[in-house]
C-alpha positions in Angstrom: 153.0 -198.9 46.8 151.2 -200.1 49.9 150.8 -198.3 53.2 148.7 -198.2 56.3 147.2 -194.8 56.8 144.5 -193.2 58.8 144.2 -190.3 56.3 145.8 -190.6 52.9 147.0 -187.4 51.2 144.1 -185.7 49.4 146.6 -185.3 46.5 146.2 -189.0 45.7 143.4 -189.3 43.2 142.5 -192.9 43.9 143.2 -195.4 46.5 142.9 -199.2 46.5 141.5 -200.7 49.7 141.6 -204.5 50.0 138.0 -205.7 50.0 138.4 -207.7 53.2 139.9 -204.7 55.0 137.1 -202.4 53.8 134.5 -205.0 54.9 136.2 -205.3 58.3 136.3 -201.6 58.8 132.6 -201.1 57.9 131.5 -204.0 60.0 133.4 -202.5 63.0 131.7 -199.1 62.5 128.3 -200.7 62.6 129.2 -202.8 65.6 130.3 -199.6 67.3 126.7 -198.4 66.7 125.3 -201.4 68.5 124.4 -203.6 65.6 124.8 -207.3 66.4 128.0 -208.6 64.7 126.1 -210.8 62.1 123.8 -207.9 61.1 126.7 -205.5 61.0 128.6 -207.8 58.6 125.5 -208.2 56.4 125.0 -204.4 56.4 128.7 -203.9 55.6 128.5 -206.3 52.7 125.6 -204.4 51.2 127.3 -201.0 51.6 130.7 -202.1 50.3 129.0 -203.8 47.3 128.2 -200.4 45.9 131.8 -199.3 45.6 133.1 -202.8 44.5 130.5 -203.0 41.7 131.2 -199.5 40.5 128.0 -197.9 41.9 129.8 -195.6 44.3 126.8 -193.3 44.6 125.3 -196.1 46.7 128.5 -197.1 48.5 130.5 -195.9 51.5 130.0 -192.2 50.5 126.6 -192.8 52.3 128.1 -194.1 55.5 128.5 -190.7 57.2 125.9 -188.9 55.0 123.0 -191.3 55.5 123.4 -194.4 57.6 125.2 -193.1 60.7 122.8 -190.1 60.9 119.9 -192.5 60.7 121.3 -194.4 63.7 122.3 -191.3 65.6 118.9 -189.8 65.2 117.1 -192.9 66.3 115.4 -193.2 62.9 117.1 -196.6 62.5 117.1 -199.0 65.4 120.3 -201.1 65.5 118.7 -203.6 67.9 115.2 -203.8 66.3 113.6 -207.2 66.3 111.3 -207.5 63.3 107.9 -209.0 64.0 105.9 -211.3 61.8 102.5 -209.7 61.7 100.8 -212.2 59.4 102.1 -215.6 58.1 100.2 -217.3 55.3 102.9 -219.8 54.3 103.9 -218.4 50.9 103.2 -214.8 52.0 104.5 -213.1 55.1 104.0 -209.6 56.5 106.8 -208.2 58.6 107.0 -205.1 60.7 110.7 -204.2 60.6 110.6 -201.9 63.6 112.9 -199.4 61.9 115.7 -202.0 61.5 118.7 -200.9 59.4 117.6 -201.6 55.8 121.1 -202.6 54.7 120.5 -205.8 56.9 116.7 -206.0 56.8 116.4 -206.2 53.0 118.7 -209.2 52.8 116.9 -210.9 55.7 113.6 -210.4 53.9 115.0 -211.9 50.6 116.3 -214.9 52.5 113.0 -215.5 54.2 111.3 -215.2 50.9 113.7 -217.8 49.5 113.0 -220.1 52.4 109.3 -220.0 51.7 109.9 -220.5 47.9 111.7 -223.7 48.7 108.5 -225.0 50.3 105.8 -223.4 48.1 107.5 -222.5 44.8 107.1 -218.8 45.6 107.7 -216.7 48.6 106.5 -213.1 49.3 107.8 -211.1 52.2 106.0 -207.7 52.6 107.8 -205.3 55.0 106.7 -202.1 56.6 108.7 -199.7 58.9 112.0 -200.4 57.0 114.8 -198.0 56.3 117.1 -197.3 53.3 118.8 -200.4 52.0 121.5 -199.3 49.5 121.7 -201.2 46.2 118.5 -203.2 45.5 120.4 -205.6 43.2 122.7 -206.8 45.9 119.8 -208.0 48.0 117.8 -209.4 45.1 120.8 -211.4 43.9 121.1 -213.2 47.2 118.7 -215.8 46.0 120.3 -216.6 42.7 122.8 -218.9 44.5 119.8 -221.0 45.5 118.7 -221.3 41.9 115.9 -218.7 42.3 114.7 -215.5 40.7 114.5 -212.6 43.1 112.6 -209.4 42.9 113.0 -206.5 45.4 111.2 -203.2 45.3 111.1 -200.3 47.7 109.2 -197.1 48.0 110.8 -194.1 49.8 108.4 -193.9 52.7 107.0 -190.4 52.9 109.9 -188.8 51.1 108.7 -187.1 47.9 111.1 -185.7 45.4 109.5 -186.4 42.0 106.3 -184.9 40.5 103.8 -186.8 38.3 103.9 -185.8 34.7 102.1 -182.4 34.4 101.9 -182.1 38.2 102.9 -179.2 40.4 103.9 -181.0 43.6 106.2 -183.9 44.4 104.4 -187.2 45.2 106.9 -190.0 44.9 110.5 -190.9 45.7 112.9 -192.7 43.3 111.1 -196.0 44.1 113.9 -198.4 43.0 113.4 -202.1 42.1 115.5 -205.0 41.0 115.1 -208.4 39.4 117.9 -211.0 39.6 118.2 -214.5 38.1 120.8 -217.2 37.9 122.7 -217.6 34.7 124.5 -220.9 35.2 128.3 -220.4 35.3 127.8 -216.9 33.9 127.4 -213.9 36.2 123.8 -213.6 37.4 121.4 -211.3 35.6 120.7 -208.3 37.9 118.5 -205.4 36.8 118.8 -202.6 39.4 117.1 -199.4 38.6 115.3 -196.4 39.9 112.0 -195.4 38.3 113.2 -191.8 38.0 115.7 -190.9 35.3 118.5 -191.5 37.9 118.7 -191.9 41.6 119.5 -188.8 43.6 122.8 -190.3 44.6 124.1 -190.0 41.0 123.0 -186.3 40.9 124.8 -185.6 44.2 127.9 -187.6 43.1 128.1 -185.4 40.0 127.7 -182.3 42.1 130.6 -183.4 44.4 132.8 -184.1 41.4 132.0 -180.7 39.8 130.6 -182.4 36.7 127.7 -181.4 34.6 124.9 -183.9 34.0 123.0 -184.8 30.8 119.7 -183.2 29.9 116.8 -185.4 31.0 117.8 -185.8 34.6 116.6 -182.5 36.1 114.3 -179.7 35.0 113.5 -176.2 36.3 110.0 -174.8 37.1 109.4 -174.1 33.4 110.4 -177.6 32.4 113.7 -176.6 30.8 116.6 -179.0 31.2 119.1 -178.4 34.0 122.6 -179.6 33.7 124.0 -178.2 36.9 123.6 -181.1 39.5 124.0 -178.7 42.4 120.7 -177.1 41.4 118.8 -180.0 42.8 119.9 -179.4 46.4 119.6 -175.7 46.0 115.9 -176.3 45.2 116.2 -174.9 41.7 115.5 -178.2 39.9 113.4 -181.3 40.3 114.1 -184.9 39.4 112.5 -186.3 36.2 111.1 -189.7 35.4 112.7 -192.5 33.4 111.9 -191.8 29.8 111.6 -188.1 30.2 112.7 -186.2 27.1 111.6 -188.9 24.8 107.9 -188.5 25.5 107.8 -191.7 27.6 107.9 -190.2 31.1 104.6 -191.9 31.9 106.4 -195.2 31.7 108.8 -194.2 34.5 106.0 -192.6 36.5 103.8 -195.7 36.0 106.6 -198.0 37.2 107.1 -195.7 40.2 103.4 -196.1 41.1 103.7 -199.8 40.6 106.5 -199.9 43.2 104.3 -197.8 45.5 101.5 -200.3 45.2 103.7 -203.4 45.8 106.1 -202.0 48.4 104.0 -199.6 50.4 100.2 -200.1 49.9 100.5 -203.9 50.3 102.3 -203.9 53.7 100.7 -200.6 55.0 104.0 -198.6 54.9 104.3 -194.8 54.6 102.7 -193.6 51.3 104.3 -190.9 49.1 101.0 -190.0 47.5 98.8 -189.0 50.5 96.8 -185.8 51.2 99.7 -184.1 53.1 101.7 -184.2 49.9 99.3 -181.9 48.2 100.4 -179.0 50.4 103.9 -179.1 48.9 105.3 -176.2 46.8 106.9 -178.4 44.1 110.1 -179.1 46.0 111.0 -182.2 48.1 108.8 -182.8 51.1 108.7 -185.4 53.9 111.5 -187.8 54.7 112.3 -191.5 54.1 110.8 -193.0 57.3 108.4 -196.0 57.3 109.8 -197.4 54.0 108.0 -200.4 52.5 109.7 -203.4 50.9 108.4 -206.0 48.5 110.7 -209.1 48.5 109.7 -212.0 46.1 111.5 -215.2 45.5 110.5 -217.7 42.8 111.9 -221.2 42.7 111.6 -222.5 39.1 112.8 -225.9 40.1 109.5 -226.6 41.9 107.7 -226.4 38.6 110.2 -227.9 36.1 113.2 -230.2 36.0 116.1 -228.2 37.7 118.6 -229.3 35.2 116.5 -228.1 32.3 115.9 -224.8 34.0 119.6 -224.3 34.5 120.2 -225.3 30.8 117.7 -222.7 29.7 119.3 -220.0 31.8 122.7 -220.7 30.3 121.2 -220.7 26.8 119.3 -217.4 27.4 122.2 -215.4 28.8 125.0 -217.0 26.7 123.0 -216.1 23.5 122.9 -212.5 24.6 126.7 -212.5 25.1 127.1 -214.1 21.7 125.2 -211.4 19.9 127.5 -209.8 17.3 128.1 -206.1 18.1 127.0 -203.4 15.7 129.7 -201.8 13.6 130.1 -198.7 15.9 129.9 -200.7 19.1 133.1 -200.3 21.1 132.6 -203.3 23.4 130.8 -206.7 23.5 127.1 -207.1 24.0 126.3 -207.8 27.6 123.3 -208.0 29.9 122.5 -206.2 33.2 124.7 -207.5 36.0 127.7 -208.5 33.7 129.7 -205.3 34.2 128.9 -205.3 38.0 130.2 -208.9 38.3 133.4 -208.0 36.4 134.1 -204.9 38.5 133.4 -206.8 41.8 135.8 -209.6 40.8 138.5 -207.0 40.0 137.8 -205.2 43.3 138.1 -208.3 45.3 141.4 -209.2 43.5 143.0 -205.8 43.3 141.2 -203.7 46.0 138.2 -201.5 45.9 139.0 -198.1 44.3 137.9 -195.2 46.4 138.4 -191.4 46.0 141.0 -190.1 48.4 138.6 -187.5 50.0 136.3 -190.4 50.9 139.2 -192.2 52.6 139.7 -189.0 54.6 136.1 -189.2 55.7 136.4 -192.8 56.7 139.5 -192.0 58.7 137.6 -189.4 60.6 134.8 -191.9 61.3 137.4 -194.4 62.6 138.8 -191.8 65.0 135.4 -190.6 66.1 134.1 -194.1 66.9 137.3 -195.8 68.1 137.7 -198.4 65.3 140.9 -199.4 63.5 141.3 -197.3 60.3 141.6 -199.0 56.9 144.8 -200.2 55.4 145.0 -198.7 51.9 147.1 -199.1 48.8 147.7 -196.0 46.7 147.0 -196.7 43.0 149.8 -195.9 40.6 
């Protein structure tokens, strides 16, 4: 049944919020925090994407936990005007001035695409940025223009992961994403942290009271930890992609790659700097002065656009046509396919949110004087 409510009963397990309504509410909250309306809308789209695509650890759960505190503390400036520090045509260096990353990352990708239209490739290197949510959402912005997008981000001076064999934390989760058009099929979107998982997934499991698989966290002696709450208690540290299989240097190496591209290149805050060596093994620093690496590639500047599009269709359609193995429960797909399906369902049927989160959003609406969301309780 449908209802309009400021605080749905916590007894309801799931609620369905019309996508347009959720986007309106989130935009209103950002406008109430002095973001210009166009930036507020772009930031809201980035945040709502997490819930619509099924990546709720990067969705509206972070509104009151991450983004509103950043704005309240002055660590993100709603009215920041990013400045172009250097412009070399195909390569641009931008000082974001602590602009809200949910907006700034998309703006960087669009600028990169504008330059790629002229030069075949566009690089926008950004310093003094802030947390941007799902990397894949921003990287995929350029696929509608027939381009390949790559977005990477370090975590400023926030350090939560140790190098293999190291005793102190040097890097953050250092996420990156690659997106490419696939013709009439959903775009390819690889969106990943270089650690085993992002911290949001660990905390989401802790809030839900679930255990986590071995290979996400370890204690001081290197033993697997399956209690996600141990991370915020300081009893466990985050592991790298490939940990447990002897391939943790791959994840760590990718993390350093992101640090080079996203932080060293623009002169943003570095995770590995001498101050990090004073750590005790636990998290140190905080995620200020984040660096971004936004790259757009326009294949149509090098080859016939029709042939590029045909090759893209062939590539990704062939993956989908791969016969599943005998014990495979579903079809063979590529990164981005599931997210596109979930997003389409969310736009049609409403975005599924946990009822306690709706209670949080209702409190936010009351606190900042915005109209609460209209929700539909799932049967």
